[in-house]
C-alpha positions as CSV (number, residue, x, y, z in Angstrom):
1,X,0.0,-0.1,-0.1
2,X,1.5,3.4,-1.0
3,X,1.1,5.7,1.9
4,X,3.6,8.7,1.1
5,X,4.7,10.7,-1.9
6,X,7.8,12.5,-1.5
7,X,8.8,15.3,-3.9
8,X,11.9,17.3,-5.4
9,X,11.5,20.8,-5.5
10,X,13.7,22.5,-8.3
11,X,12.7,21.3,-11.8
12,X,10.1,19.1,-10.3
13,X,7.4,21.5,-8.7
14,X,9.0,24.8,-9.2
15,X,10.1,25.7,-12.8
16,X,13.5,27.1,-12.0
17,X,14.4,27.8,-15.7
18,X,11.4,30.1,-16.1
19,X,11.9,31.6,-12.6
20,X,15.7,32.4,-13.3
21,X,14.7,34.1,-16.6
22,X,12.2,36.4,-14.7
23,X,14.6,37.0,-12.1
24,X,17.8,37.9,-14.1
25,X,15.7,40.0,-16.4
26,X,14.6,42.1,-13.6
27,X,17.8,42.5,-11.9
28,X,19.3,43.8,-15.2
29,X,16.5,46.5,-15.2
30,X,16.8,47.3,-11.8
31,X,20.7,47.7,-11.6
32,X,20.9,49.5,-15.0
33,X,23.2,52.2,-13.5
34,X,25.8,49.8,-13.4
35,X,25.3,47.1,-16.0
36,X,23.6,49.3,-18.6
37,X,26.7,49.4,-20.6
38,X,26.4,45.5,-21.0
39,X,23.9,44.4,-23.4
40,X,20.8,42.9,-21.7
41,X,21.0,39.6,-23.7
42,X,25.0,39.1,-22.9
43,X,24.3,39.8,-19.1
44,X,21.2,37.4,-18.9
45,X,22.5,34.8,-21.1
46,X,25.9,34.4,-19.1
47,X,24.1,34.4,-15.8
48,X,22.2,31.5,-17.0
49,X,25.3,29.6,-18.3
50,X,27.4,30.2,-15.2
51,X,24.2,29.2,-13.0
52,X,24.4,25.7,-14.4
53,X,20.5,25.1,-13.7
54,X,21.4,25.9,-9.9
55,X,24.2,23.4,-9.6
56,X,26.7,26.3,-9.1
57,X,25.9,28.6,-6.1
58,X,25.5,32.3,-6.9
59,X,28.6,33.5,-5.2
60,X,31.0,32.0,-7.8
61,X,28.4,32.8,-10.3
62,X,28.6,36.8,-9.6
63,X,32.2,36.9,-8.9
64,X,32.8,35.5,-12.5
65,X,30.0,37.6,-13.9
66,X,31.6,40.6,-12.5
67,X,35.2,40.0,-13.5
68,X,34.2,38.8,-16.9
69,X,31.8,41.7,-17.9
70,X,33.8,44.1,-16.0
71,X,31.1,45.2,-13.9
72,X,32.2,48.5,-11.7
73,X,30.4,50.5,-9.0
74,X,28.7,47.4,-7.5
75,X,30.4,44.5,-5.9
76,X,29.1,40.6,-6.4
77,X,28.3,40.3,-2.8
78,X,25.6,43.0,-3.3
79,X,24.4,41.2,-6.4
80,X,24.2,37.9,-4.5
81,X,22.1,39.3,-1.6
82,X,19.9,40.7,-4.1
83,X,19.5,37.2,-5.6
84,X,18.5,35.7,-2.3
85,X,16.1,38.4,-1.4
86,X,14.5,38.8,-4.7
87,X,14.4,35.4,-6.3
88,X,11.3,34.2,-4.4
89,X,9.3,37.2,-6.1
90,X,10.0,35.6,-9.2
91,X,9.2,31.8,-8.6
92,X,6.9,30.2,-11.2
93,X,5.3,27.0,-10.5
94,X,4.9,24.2,-13.2
95,X,1.4,24.0,-14.6
96,X,-1.1,22.2,-12.4
97,X,1.0,22.0,-8.7
98,X,-1.8,22.9,-6.7
99,X,-4.5,20.9,-8.1
100,X,-2.1,18.1,-8.2
101,X,-1.2,18.3,-4.5
102,X,-4.9,18.7,-3.6
103,X,-5.9,15.5,-5.3
104,X,-3.1,13.6,-3.6
105,X,-4.1,15.0,0.0
106,X,-7.9,14.0,-0.8
107,X,-6.5,10.6,-1.5
108,X,-5.2,10.3,2.2
109,X,-1.5,10.5,1.1
110,X,1.1,12.1,3.3
111,X,3.4,14.5,1.3
112,X,7.2,15.3,2.0
113,X,10.0,17.0,0.3
114,X,13.7,16.6,-0.1
115,X,15.5,19.3,-1.9
116,X,19.3,20.1,-2.4
117,X,20.1,23.7,-1.3
118,X,20.1,26.2,1.2
119,X,17.7,26.3,3.9
120,X,16.2,29.5,4.4
121,X,16.3,30.0,0.5
122,X,14.5,27.1,-0.5
123,X,11.9,27.4,2.2
124,X,11.3,31.1,1.1
125,X,10.9,29.7,-2.7
126,X,8.2,27.0,-1.3
127,X,6.4,29.7,0.7
128,X,6.5,31.9,-2.6
129,X,4.8,29.1,-4.6
130,X,2.2,29.0,-1.7
131,X,2.7,25.0,-1.3
132,X,4.6,24.8,2.1
133,X,1.4,23.6,3.6
134,X,1.0,20.7,1.6
135,X,4.0,19.0,3.2
136,X,4.5,16.9,6.6
137,X,8.2,16.8,6.4
138,X,10.6,19.1,4.4
139,X,14.2,18.1,4.1
140,X,16.7,20.8,2.8
141,X,20.2,19.6,2.5
142,X,22.0,22.5,4.1
143,X,20.0,21.9,7.3
144,X,20.6,18.0,7.1
145,X,24.2,18.3,6.3
146,X,23.7,15.6,3.7
147,X,22.5,15.8,0.2
148,X,20.8,13.8,-2.6
149,X,21.8,11.3,-3.8
150,X,23.0,10.1,-0.2
151,X,20.6,7.4,0.6
152,X,20.5,8.9,4.1
153,X,18.5,11.7,3.5
154,X,15.8,9.5,1.7
155,X,15.6,7.4,5.0
156,X,15.3,10.6,7.2
157,X,12.5,11.5,5.3
158,X,11.0,8.1,5.2
159,X,11.4,8.2,9.1
160,X,9.7,11.4,9.6
161,X,6.7,10.3,7.6
162,X,6.6,7.0,9.4
163,X,6.6,5.1,6.1
164,X,8.7,2.1,4.8
165,X,10.3,2.5,1.5
166,X,8.1,0.3,-0.2
167,X,5.2,2.5,1.0
168,X,6.4,5.6,-0.7
169,X,6.8,7.0,-4.1
170,X,9.6,9.7,-5.1
171,X,9.0,12.1,-7.9
172,X,11.7,14.1,-9.1
173,X,13.6,15.6,-12.5
174,X,17.2,14.4,-12.0
175,X,17.7,10.9,-13.1
176,X,20.8,10.1,-10.8
177,X,20.0,12.4,-7.7
178,X,15.9,11.7,-7.9
179,X,14.9,8.4,-9.8
180,X,18.0,6.2,-9.1
181,X,18.9,7.2,-5.9
182,X,15.3,6.9,-4.2
183,X,14.9,3.6,-6.2
184,X,18.2,2.4,-4.4
185,X,16.6,2.8,-1.1
186,X,13.6,0.8,-2.2
187,X,11.1,3.6,-3.1
188,X,9.0,3.5,-6.2
189,X,10.4,6.4,-8.4
190,X,8.7,8.6,-10.9
191,X,10.4,10.8,-13.2
192,X,9.4,14.2,-13.9
193,X,10.5,14.4,-17.4
194,X,13.3,17.0,-18.3
195,X,14.7,17.9,-21.6
196,X,18.3,17.9,-20.2
197,X,18.3,14.3,-19.9
198,X,16.2,13.2,-23.0
199,X,18.1,9.9,-23.5
200,X,17.2,8.8,-19.7
201,X,14.6,5.8,-19.7
202,X,12.5,4.7,-16.8
203,X,9.0,3.0,-16.6
204,X,7.2,5.6,-14.8
205,X,7.2,9.1,-15.6
206,X,5.2,12.4,-16.3
207,X,5.5,15.2,-18.7
208,X,2.7,17.1,-16.8
209,X,2.2,17.1,-13.0
210,X,-1.7,16.7,-13.8
211,X,-0.8,13.2,-14.8
212,X,0.7,12.2,-11.5
213,X,-2.5,11.4,-9.5
214,X,-3.8,8.8,-12.0
215,X,-0.3,7.2,-12.3
216,X,0.0,7.2,-8.5
217,X,-3.3,5.5,-8.4
218,X,-2.4,2.9,-11.1
219,X,0.7,2.2,-9.0
220,X,-1.7,1.6,-6.0
221,X,-3.8,-0.6,-8.0
222,X,-1.3,-2.8,-9.2
223,X,0.3,-3.3,-5.7
224,X,-3.1,-4.4,-4.4
225,X,-3.4,-6.9,-7.2
226,X,0.1,-8.2,-6.5
227,X,1.6,-7.1,-9.9
């Protein structure tokens, strides 16, 4: 019997690519006094490249951006603090996030989250999306001292939700950190498809989060039938 669904955040519930584009476009406009001599497309494109879809923290991104683009009159620390405070304002959820979470809750499933990143920053993003209330347990790698794909962070989440691995499903976009890692601890994994890993193949996946409740219900039915 499936009792719990645990989610990743970035790239799964939060459309991070779109959120970053929104943020960096706004930052350029607000800091035009210092960066206006740089073409906007160059500033935004280079930030997105250096960001590596969130896998490089912004201290390194801004240090390199300031150095490469020869930005003067404002330092990288100020740009970093602006990112930390302003990024949540630009957070964009994937379509159907709220309706999907509501359906899962109505189906008596307990919800959790495991996300790599900085604690306060990720919590602010969750609050900005308006979805924090849905999760019984939220584990952020900074606060846990470990990160995905370490099996221990999955085991901690399961313990907090009081479920066994075979009673839970993990939903995430990263093939190794989410799908394979959760499967390795005995969970069922559902991949939120991402174009970056278009060669990855797995049995259970969704293109749109609206598909998730029916897939989970199918998994629950098959388990009851012993399939």
